[in-house]
N, C-alpha and C positions, 0 to 999 in steps of 0.2 A: 288627566287633570293636573295642574301644576300646584304646588304648595308654596306658602310664603313663610319667611322667617327661619329661625333655627329649628332643626328637627327635634320635636319632642320625644321623650322616651316613653314607649308604649308599655302596657302591662306586662308584656312578654319579655321586656328587657332589651328588645331590639329596634332600633329606629327605623322608620320607613325610608325608602330610597330617596335620595335627593333628586331634584329636577334633572340635574346633568345625567345622573345614572339612568333615570327614566327614559330620557331622550336617547342615550346610548343603547339602551335595550331595545327601544322601539326601532332604532335604526339597524340594530343587529338582527332582528327577528327575520327579515327576508333572507339575510345572508346565511343565518343558521339553517333555515328552511331549505335553502339551496344545497347547503352542505348534506342535510339529511337526505334530500332527494336524489343526490348523486349516487347514493347507494341503495337503490330501491330493494334489491334482493335481501340484503342484510337487515334493513329496517322492517321488511315484511316478516323476516324469520323471527326477529326479536319480539315483534308485536304478537306473533302466534305463540311463542314459547315462553315469554316472561310471565311470572306469576302475578296475580292481582293482589290488592291490599295496599296499605300505607306503607308497610316496610318494603314490599316488592317494588312498588311504584316509584319510591324516592321522591317524595313530594318536594316541590321547590317553594320558595318564598320570594316575594318581589315580583318584578316584571316578568319573570320566566314562569310564574305560577300558571298552571292550566295547560301548559304545553307538555306534550308526551315526553317521557324521559328519554326516549331514544332519539328525540330531536335536539337535545341539549348536549353539546360536546362536553366531555368529562372535564376538560381543563377550565371550563367557564362556570361550573356549578359551585359557587362560593357565595357565602353570606357576607353582607358588608360589616365592616367593623363598627363599633360604638364609639363616637368621638368623646374625648374627654370633656369634662365640665368646663365651661368657659372658653373652649377653643372651637373655632369654626370647623365645620366639617370639610375634610379633604378627600379628594378622589384617590381611591386606592386601587391598584390593579387587582382585578378579580382573581387572577391566577396566583396571587401571592398569598392568599389566605385560604386554608382548607374550608370545605363546606362543613357547617354545623347544622345538625337536624334541629328544627324548632318544634317543640312539643305543642300539641293542641291544648286549649284550656281544659283542665281537669285530668290531663294525662300526665304521667310522670315522664320527665325528661329522660332520653336515652342515655345509656352509660357511655362514658368516654374513656379513652385510654390516657396514659400519663402524658402524652404529648398533646393532648387536647383534641385529638381526632375521634370521631364517633366510632364506637365499636360497631362491628358488623351486626346486623340484625336479621333475623329470619333466615331465609335461604341464602343470604349473602355470606353467612358465617361458615367457615370451614370448607371453602372451595365447593360451593353447592353444585349438584348435578345439573340443574336447570341452565346455568350459564354455559357449561360445556355442550349441553344439548342444543342450545341455541346457536352456537358457533359451528357446529357439525354441518349443518345444512348449507351454510355460507361457504365453508371450506370445501364441501362437496361441489357446490356450484362453481367455485373458482377452478376446481380440478377438471370439471367437465368442459368449462370454457377453455382451459389450457389445452385439453386433448383436442378441441375442435379448431384450435388456432391454426393458421397456415404453416407456421413453423413445425407444429407437430405433424401435420399431415405430409410435410416434406421429410421429416426425420424417420417416420415409421417404415416407409420402403427401404431407406438406407440400412436400418437396424435388421430388417428381415433379410435383405440380400447379404448383409455380412454374416449373418447367423448361418444362412444356407451355404455360403461360400466356405466359411470356416468348417462346417460339418462335412462338406465334400472334399475338402483338401486331403484328408488322410486316406480317402477312398480312391484317389487317381492311381491306377495301376500302371505306373510309368515303366515298371521293370519288365513288363510283358507286352510290349508294343508289337502290333502286327501290321497288316497292310494299310489300315486306316489311320495310322498315327495314334495320337491321343483322342481322336474323336469317339471311338467306342471304349475308351478308358476314362473318360470323364463321367462321373455319376450324374443322374438326372438332376440332383440338387445343384450341381455346378451350373447347368443350363437354367435352371429356374432362378438362380441368383443373378445371372446376366440378364435374364428377361425382366425381373423385378427392378433391377438397376435402370433399365431402359425406360420402363413405365415410370419410375420415380423421376427420372430426368425430365420426361415430357411434362410431368405435373409441375416441376419447378420452373418451367418456361412461363408459366402464368404470371409469375411475379419476378421475372428475371431482371426487369429494369430497376425495380426498387430493392430487392434482395438478390444480388448476383452471386452471393457467397454459396447459395445452395446449388445452383448449376455447376459452379466451380468444384464444389465438393463431389458432386456426381461424376464429373469428368475425371477427377483424380481417382475416385473409387473404381471407376470402369477401367482406367488404365492399369491400376494395380490388380484388378480382378482378372484381367486378360493376360498380363504378361508376368505377373510375379510367381505363378505356380512353379516354373522351372528353376527360379532362383531359390525358392524355399525347399523344394523336394529333391532335386537333382543333386547327386554325390560326385558328379564330374562336370567339366565344362560342356555347356550345350552349344552346339553348332561347330563344325570343323574348322570354319575360318576364324572363329573366335579362339579356338586352340592354337591356330597358326599364329595369331596375333600375340598370344601369350608367350609362344616360343621366341618371337622378335623381341618382345620386351624383356625376357629373361636374358637373351644374348646381349641386349644393350647394357642391362645392369651388370653383367658379367665382365664385359670388355670396356665399358665406360665411354665408348665413342662409336662413330659410324665410319664406314668405309665406302664412299659413293662410288669410287672407280673399280671396285672389287666385283668381279663376275661371280655369281652364284648360281647353283643349278635351280631350275624351275622358275627364273625370273625373280628370285628372291633379293637380288641386288637392288631392285627398284625401291624396296623399303629403306635402304640406306640413303637413298636419293631424296626420299620425302619423309624424314624422320620426326617431323614436328609432333604429331599425335603420339607417337611412341615415347618420345622424350617426355612428354607430360604424364604418361601413364607410368613410366619408370619413377618420375618424382613422386606420383601418388603412392606407389608401392613403398618407397622410402618413408614417405610421411606417415602411412598407416602402420608401418612396422611389420608387414607381412612379408612372406617368402616370395610371393609371386602374385601377378594379376589374377590368377585363377581364383583367388579368394573372394574377389568381388565381381568378377567378369560377367557372371550371370544376372546381375542386377542392372547392367547397363541399359537394357530396353526400358526399365522403369525409370531410371534416372534421367536418360535423355528424353523420354516421353514428358516427364514433369517439367524439365527445363524448356521444352518446346512450347508448352501451353501458354505461358505468359507472352512469349514472342508472337505467337499466332493471334493472341488477343490485341495486342498493340497493331498488328497489321490490319486485322478485321475492323477494329474501331476506328481506324482511319477513314474507312469507307462506309461505315454504317453506324447510326445511333441506336439501332434496334438490338438490344441485348439478346432477344430471342434468336435473332439471325446469327449474331456472333457466337453464341454458345453452341447452337446447332452446327455451325460451320467447324467448330473445334471438335465436336463430337464425331462428325462425319469424318474429319481428317484422321481421327484415331482409328476408326473402323476401317478406313480405306488404306491405311499404311500397313499393308500386309506383305510387302516386297521383302522384308527381312533385312533391311539396312540399318536398323536401330540397335544392332548389337555392338559390342566394343570394337569399334572399327573407325579408320579415318574418314569414311564416308559419313557415318552417323555423326562423328564430331564436326566435320566441316560443314555438313548440311545445317547444323544448328547455327554455325557462325554465318552461313549464307543467308539464312532467315533474318539473323540479327542485322546484317547490313541492309537487307531489303527493307526492313521495318524502319530504320533509321532514314533511309533514303526517302520513302513515301511520306514520312512525317515531317522531315526537317530539310528537304531539298526542293521545295516549291518555289518556282520562279516568280518574281514580281509581275503582276499584271497578266498572269496566265490563267487564272481561275475562270474569268469571264462570268457567265451566268451560274456557275456551279456553286456560288455562295448565296444564290437566291433560292430561298425555301420553296417558293412557288413553282420552280422549274425542276426540282429535284424529286426523286422517288421518295415516298413517305418514310422509307426506311433508310435513306442515304444520309450521310454526313456531309457537312459542308467541307470544302477543300481547307486543308490546314493553312494557317497564316504564312505568307511568303517569307523567304529569308534573304538576306542581302548577300552580295558577293563575298564579303569578309566572313560572314557566318558560315557560308558554305565551304569556304576554304579552310576554316577551323575545323569544320565537321569531317572534311576530307583527311585532315592530319589525325583526327581522333580515330577515324576508321582505318588508317593506314596499317596500324599493327594487327588488326583483325584480318584485313586482306592478306597481309603477309603471312599470318598463321595458317590461313586457308591454303595459300600456295606451298607452304612448308609441310603440309599434312596429306594433301591428295592432289591426284593429277587432274581429274575430271572436273571437280567442283569449280576451280577458277575459270575454266572455259564456261561453265554454266552461268557463273556470275557475270562474266563479260558479256554473254549473250543476253541476259536479262537486263543489264544496264543499257545495252544497245538498243533493245526493245523500248525501254523507257524514254530514250532520246527521241523516239518517233513522236512523242507527244510534246506540246509546248509546256506542259506542267512541269515535267522532269527532264528537260533537255540539259543535262549536266555532263558536258563533254569532258570537263576536267577530271571528274571522278572515274569515267570510263577509260580515260587515257592512263590515269594513274594505275588502275587495276590491270589494264593490259600490259603496261610496262613492268610492273611487278611480276607478273606471270611469265613474261618473256625473259626477264633476268634470271629468274629461277630455273627455267627450262634450259637456258643456255649455260648454266653453271652447275649447280647441284644435280639437276635432272637431265643433264646433257645426253647420256647414254640411252636412256629410254625415249627421250624426245626424238633423237635422230632415228631410232628404230621405228618409232610410230610413223615418222614422216615417210620412211621407206615403204610402209604398208599403204599409204594413201593412194598410190597408183592403182593397187589391186582392189581397195575397198571403197574408194570415193565413187559416189553415185549409185552404188548397189544398194537401193532402198529395201529391197526385200531380204537380201542377205544380212544387212546390218540391223534390221528389225527382228531377225529371227532370235527366239529365246535361247538360253545358254545350252540347253540339251541338244545332242546331235540328232536325235530322232523323237518319235512320238513317245511319251510315257506309256509303260504297260502295266496292266493290272488294275483292278477296280480302284484302289487307293489314289495312286498317281493320276489316274484319269479324272476321278473326282476333283483332285486339287486343280487340274488344268481347266476343267469346266468352271469351277468356282472363280478362278483368276479371270477368265473371259467374261463371265457374268458380272463381276465386280467392276471391271473397267467399262463395260457396256451401261451398267446402271449409273455409275458416277458420271460418265461422259453424257448419257442421255438426260440426266437431271440438270447438269450444267448448261447443256445446249438449250434446253427448255427455258431456263431462266434467262439466258442472253437473248433468246428470241421474243420472250414475253414481257421482259421488264427492261425496256430500252433506256428508261431514265436511270436506272440503277447501273446499267452498263456504262453510261456516260460518265458517271461519277467514279465508278470502280474500274475504269479502263485500264489502269496499271496492273491490276489482277488478271484481266484477260490477256494482256500482253506477256506478263510473266508466265502464265500457264502455257502459252504458245511458243515462247522463246526457245525451249529445248528441242522442238520438233526438227529443226534443220540438222541436229546431230545425226540423224538417220542416214543423211547423205555423206557423212564423213567417215565413220568407223562403226565396227560392231562392238567395240570395248569388250572383246572376249566373250561375245554372246550375251553381255549384260546391258547393252544400250537401251533396249526396250523397257527394262525395269528402271533404269536411271532416268529416262525421259518421263516416264510416269511419276516417279518420285519428285522431281523438280516441278513438274506441272500440278502436283496435288494441292498446294495451298489455294491456288486460284480456283481449281475445279471444285474443291470442297466448299468454298464460299458460295459459288453460284449454285451448286446442288442444294445448299441450304436455302438459298433465296427461292428455289423452286418449291420447297416444302414449307416455308414461312412467309405467308403473304403479308403484305403491308398492313399494319394495324389501323392506320388513319384513313384508309380509302373507304368510301361510303357508297360506292356505285353497286349496282345489282351484281355485276360480275364479281366485284371485290368480295361481296357477301357470300357468294356461291363458292368462290375460291377459299375463303376461310372455312367454310363447312366442309368442303371436300378434304382440305389438308388436315383438318381435325382428326380424320381417319387415316389419311395417307401418311402423316409424319410418323406415328408410332409404327405402323405397318412397315414402312420403308426402312426404319431404323432396325427393327428386329430382323428384316430380311438381309440387312447389310451385315448385321452381327452374324447371321447364319452363313454369309459368304466369307466373312473374316476368319472364322474358326477352321474350316478345311484349308483356306490358303495359308494360314499361319502355322497350324498344328497337324496338317494332313501328312506331312512327310517326316514326322518326328522320328520315325525309325531310323532315319539317317542323320539325325541331329543329337540323338542321345546314345552314348556308348556306355555300358556298365563299367565299373572299375576293373573287372577282370579283363576286359578287352583293351583298355588303355594300358594295363600292366603287361599284357602280351605283346603289344606294339613296342613298348619301351625296352623290354627284354630283347626283342629282335634287333633293335637299333644297337643296343649295348653289346650284343654278341657279335655284330659285323665289325670288321676291322676298319680303320680309318681310310676314307676314300672309296669305300665299297659302293656298288650300285644297288639301290633299294628299289624293287619293283612293286607295284600295287595296281589293282585294277583302276582306281580312281584316287585322287588326293582328298576326296571328301569324306575323311574319317578322322576322328580325333587323334592328335599327336602324329599326324602324317608328316609334319615338319619339325618333329623333335630333333634337336641338334642339327639343324638344317645345314649348318655350314661345315659339317664334317662328312657329308656324303652326297652322292649323286642320286637323283630320283628319276624314275620312269613310270608315269601313270599311263599304262598302255592301252586302256580303252577310251581315253580322251581323244578321239579322232572321228572320222566320218564313219557312219554306220556300215557302209559298204566294206570298209576296211576291217571292221571288227568282225563282220560275218566271215571274212576270208580268214581271219585269225582263229575263230572258233573251229575250223576245219582241222587244224593242227596246232593247238595252243602251245605246246612244249617247243616244237620246231620253230614257230613264229617268234617266240620270246628268246630262244637260243640265238636265233639270227640276229637279234639286236643288241646282244651283250657283247661288249669288246673283248678281245682275247686277253687273257691273263688279268681279268678284272674279277675280283670276287663280287658275287651277286647273291641276293636274298629276295624272296618273294613273300610278301605279307598279304594274306587274304583274310578279311574279317567280316563279321555279320554285317556291320554298318556299310562296308563297301558293296555288299550284295544288295542292300536297300537302295544305296545311291545309284548304282549302274541301271537298276530297273527304273527308279524314280525319275532319273534324268534322261533315259532312253538311250543309253549307250549300248546296251545289250538286250536282245529280246528276252521274253519271260523264259526262265529255266536256263538262260545262257550262263549265268554266273555259277551255278551248280555243275554245269557241264564243264566249264573251264576249270573249276577246282578239282574235280574228279580226274580230268585228263592230266593235270600236272602231278597229281599224287601217284598216278599209275606210271608215269614216264620215268625211265632210267636217268634222264637228264637232270631230275630234281630230286632231292632227298628231304624227307619230312624232318625237321629239327624239333618242332614242338607243335602240338595240336591239342585243343580242348574244345569246349563248347563255344568259345568265343571266336575262334578262327584257327588258322594254320600258317606255320612258318616253314619255308622250304629253302634249301640251299642248292645253288647251281653247282652241277658236277659235270664239267665238260669232258672230263677224261673217260667217262663211261658211255659217252654218247657215240652214235654212229656217224 
């Protein structure tokens, strides 16, 4: 009801509300009710807990009277001001004047403070317990809601896995490695941590499209969990070839230059012909202010793995809009990358650059008019991405100039990766989409110029072997060892390697056959995976070709293996529904199985990768004892510090040959070695525990052959024991006492 004229003063001394204020209050009521209803849990808790009575209810005056106190926002409970006599009433913002309690008739007015604000009455005075108890259920409800949130569900497995992993780390008995490597030295909590990480990753895939940070976090955590233990625990350089590269970097730092034309024992001159990677590492040693690369060398697998992840994401996102597929592909790539080329090596570094060039090409080298129907969503697989926008000839030419330093760095660092890059670019030219002849010609020209200048010596030697090696598919695809590994540990590693290849290949082939539409849009990944295969017809790359072909085909294989495990989310057919239900079980089971295959493949031969400080000290004393130009003999070069001061000595790793020849050598080891030592050449033999693990693990000698060799040399009058301890033995050749 509206009132007319000036507002009269009531007996209480407070004027009634003006019409405008009434209307504002009426208009505010639905708004305030909505505000109260937006927090039903807190309002219900306050209604249950708040005390009754006038003081506790906080009665209101005016249009808000009769409404529950909990429905009135605190900033709006203010009594209107009394207008001065003779002046019209003006609207005053309610939040500007504090609320004043109005006593009922016959009741005393409440006490006020000096500032005019009402003093707390009843349970409001002195921080009442009822207010705190009213807020506790609300806080408890918010806590329960937070714990049930998707982010909390994603965080809990990560924290559990981290706790288990940190608990397991001190229990890894790496100093007493036997025939199964670290497999029987990892505590059960270590395996539990990896399993929990895998399950947590699968959970994050449910919201991978909206919150991709969680799958990324799990991928990084798994990478660290798998490959950081040696970097944290080991007190020497892991992996003999990493120790070899440390020696090359140290020599480069000492001499300040390279000598491409200088011939060094054991083919070490080739590292002076491809010095790009080692020059970069020498600069890092200077920048970090450390004595040698050995101080950070064991962290290389973690660093290179973390740098590879964003490049893989760029590649996979080019061909798929489904974040579940992208992250599963990255995860499978990590588990399938067991070949051991991610250490501090030219291959690991140049492989990262190779993937970078590939990512730029597939995203920015699309020819105009080549996409056809591949931008029509109706013709694509539900998980496929549309072809990237085309680029003009000028844009592609600029991109070639930008990539030129990267291509040059690849050629300056490694011999094989430029060949693989050219093979991949040639395969991409088979499609209309990426027929970029200019980039292929540029990459081939850079490779040819480097091989004919800096790498001339090794390039000509390699050409000389083509007559013998070319076309020998079986010989070139043979693994690096001369025979079959002996012993349960090496045999387990060999079986795990084969099963990993079969599992990855089987999943990838299944996806190629079943998801034809995805193959059409992601055809460049199929071609990139197949491009290295012709290398089997060219060379064996020192018994390493099979591993390098696998490595360069891995990005495409991992993507399609993931496609077999992550069905399209948008499909609604009966077959698609069945596939989704089947893969809900198959995905975690397969990822755990691949994890079980990775561990023996990567850590099953750790006995030949880790050498205690006592063994490396023994090796260095042997080299320091030998005179300049002496011949150093060892069963194999696969032991740490085998190339210590490599430019001062000749080396002969006498079991790295055909098995039949080694069996002949075992009949008379002393006489066999004496026959290969030049006259008047001082010679020393170094036999260490790590060598014994290597010759058995690589199949050079039969089981027990290394112990037989060591015993025969110690008994022979042709060799004198110079030093012997639990880590190995050093012998000096004595030709004057021989018969």
